[in-house]
C-alpha positions in Angstrom: 69.4 66.7 -145.9 72.2 64.5 -146.8 73.1 61.1 -145.5 76.5 61.1 -143.8 77.8 57.6 -143.1 79.7 56.9 -139.9 79.2 58.1 -136.3 77.0 61.0 -137.2 74.1 58.6 -138.0 74.5 55.8 -135.4 71.1 56.4 -133.8 69.2 56.8 -137.0 70.9 53.7 -138.4 70.0 51.7 -135.3 66.4 52.9 -135.3 65.9 52.1 -139.0 66.9 48.5 -138.3 64.6 48.0 -135.4 61.3 46.5 -136.5 59.4 47.6 -133.4 60.4 51.3 -133.9 59.1 51.2 -137.5 55.8 49.6 -136.4 54.9 52.1 -133.8 51.9 54.2 -134.5 48.8 55.7 -133.0 45.3 54.3 -133.6 42.5 56.7 -132.8 39.6 55.4 -130.8 36.2 55.7 -132.4 34.2 58.8 -131.3 31.4 56.6 -129.9 33.8 54.7 -127.6 35.4 58.0 -126.5 32.0 59.4 -125.6 31.0 56.3 -123.7 34.2 56.3 -121.7 33.7 59.9 -120.9 30.1 59.3 -119.8 31.4 56.4 -117.5 34.2 58.6 -116.3 36.8 56.0 -117.5 40.3 56.6 -118.6 43.3 54.5 -119.7 46.4 54.3 -117.5 49.0 52.5 -119.6 52.6 51.7 -119.8 54.5 49.2 -122.0 53.6 46.2 -119.8 50.1 46.7 -118.4 46.7 48.4 -118.7 44.8 49.5 -115.6 41.2 50.6 -115.4 40.2 51.9 -112.1 36.6 52.0 -110.7 34.6 55.0 -111.5 32.8 57.3 -109.0 29.5 56.0 -110.3 30.4 52.5 -109.4 31.5 53.5 -105.9 28.2 55.3 -105.5 26.3 52.2 -106.7 28.2 50.0 -104.2 27.5 52.6 -101.4 23.8 52.7 -102.3 23.5 49.0 -101.4 24.8 49.8 -97.8 22.9 53.0 -97.2 19.7 52.2 -95.1 17.7 55.2 -96.3 18.5 54.6 -100.0 17.8 50.8 -99.6 14.3 51.8 -98.2 13.7 54.2 -101.1 14.8 51.5 -103.6 12.2 49.1 -102.1 9.5 51.8 -102.4 10.5 52.3 -106.1 9.9 48.6 -106.7 6.5 48.9 -105.0 5.6 52.0 -106.9 5.6 54.1 -103.8 8.5 56.5 -104.5 7.5 59.1 -107.2 10.3 60.8 -109.1 12.7 58.1 -108.0 13.9 55.4 -110.5 16.3 52.5 -110.7 18.3 52.3 -113.9 19.4 49.1 -115.8 22.6 49.0 -113.7 20.7 49.0 -110.4 21.5 52.7 -109.6 19.0 54.8 -107.7 18.2 58.2 -109.2 16.0 61.1 -108.2 14.9 62.6 -111.5 18.2 63.2 -113.3 20.3 63.2 -110.2 22.1 60.2 -108.8 21.4 59.4 -105.1 24.6 59.7 -103.2 24.9 57.5 -100.1 26.2 58.8 -96.7 29.7 57.4 -97.3 32.5 59.8 -96.3 34.9 58.8 -99.1 32.3 59.4 -101.8 31.2 62.7 -100.3 34.8 63.9 -100.2 35.3 62.9 -103.8 32.2 64.9 -104.9 33.0 68.0 -102.9 
């Protein structure tokens, strides 16, 4: 390619002078961070002015567990050692084996189904 001065290169000339255009680039996230975000069902929603992180389904389930009477009773029994196969993880989420206990909350049920 040859450089042609004048109107033919107006955009190229303008971009070459803009420091922000020259500084744009992509940075890859570490694989560990990608895996953790995937595990937590998180994603980035970005534009030039803001970053928004929305709550995950697991967080909504955790909040719902605190309001579900049956699950609150099971959680109390876990603490007392009277609920075999149930456990409460480090985030306070109630699990049955490897399955999360989903509360009777319509919005959560609709999201799952």
